C-alpha positions, 0 to 999 in steps of 0.5 A: 511572545511571537518567539515562545511561540517560534520554538515550540511551533518550531520544536514540534516540527523538528519532533514531528519530524525525527520521529517521523525519520525513524519510526517510518519501515522499511519497504523490501522490493519485492521479489520476481519469483514465479507463482509455484501450481501445485496441481498443473494437471488442473485446468479453467475451462472456460462456461459461455453465459448469456446475459438477460436483457437490461432493457436499457 
């Protein structure tokens, strides 16, 4: 009985490890390239906003 449970659990663990090994997606390293600026003449402007008092 204990031998059967041990064999079944070992088989399940081995199957799980094999599936984990062969089903993982390979992650490639990200490229550290500079982003492409499509419209360099457009700039962002800072807008000063006054915050309302919260009372706390």
